C-alpha positions in Angstrom: 3.8 3.5 -12.3 5.4 1.7 -9.0 8.8 2.1 -9.5 7.7 5.7 -10.7 5.7 6.5 -7.2 8.4 4.4 -5.0 11.8 5.9 -6.4 10.6 9.6 -6.9 7.9 12.1 -6.8 6.6 11.6 -9.8 3.2 10.7 -10.0 2.3 8.1 -12.7 -1.8 7.4 -13.7 -2.6 4.3 -15.8 -5.3 2.5 -16.3 -6.3 -0.6 -15.3 -7.4 -2.7 -17.9 -6.6 -5.9 -19.9 -6.7 -9.4 -19.0 -3.6 -10.9 -17.4 -2.7 -14.8 -16.7 -3.2 -15.7 -13.1 0.3 -16.5 -12.5 1.3 -12.8 -14.0 -0.7 -11.3 -12.0 0.2 -13.2 -8.9 3.6 -11.8 -9.5 2.7 -8.5 -9.2 0.7 -8.8 -6.7 3.8 -10.2 -4.6 5.8 -7.4 -5.7 3.0 -4.7 -4.8 3.1 -6.6 -1.5 6.6 -6.6 -1.1 6.8 -2.7 -1.3 4.0 -2.1 1.0 5.9 -4.1 3.6 9.1 -2.0 2.9 7.0 0.8 3.4 7.5 2.3 -0.2 4.0 2.1 -1.2 1.4 3.4 0.6 -2.3 5.0 0.7 -3.3 8.6 1.6 -7.0 8.7 2.4 -8.4 12.2 2.4 -11.3 11.1 4.3 -14.0 9.3 5.4 -18.0 9.3 5.0 -20.7 6.7 5.9 -22.8 5.0 3.5 -26.3 8.0 4.7 -23.5 10.2 3.6 -23.1 9.2 -0.2 -24.1 12.4 -1.7 -21.0 14.7 0.5 -18.5 12.4 -0.6 -19.7 12.6 -4.0 -19.7 16.2 -3.5 -16.6 17.0 -2.1 -14.8 14.6 -5.0 -16.3 17.2 -7.7 -14.7 19.7 -6.2 -11.2 18.7 -7.5 -10.1 19.5 -3.9 -9.4 15.9 -3.2 -6.0 14.6 -2.1 -6.4 11.2 -1.7 -8.4 8.6 -1.6 -12.4 9.1 0.3 -13.8 6.4 1.6 -17.1 5.1 2.0 -18.0 3.0 5.3 -20.4 0.7 5.3 -21.8 -0.6 9.0 
């Protein structure tokens, strides 16, 4: 998934299931942090909602027009 996203315009969808040994997870996290620090990996935030607006956030996601992550802020 990371190689596809970082080196081409194609997107990959994956399911984060299964448990990995902590040492293996650490290696993967270091790779992800490296991609992020080199600006080869980024997050795309579509909209932000407060926790009070959670129903509007769900309604927006359900429209299917979401292009990035929808963030809930807790204050």
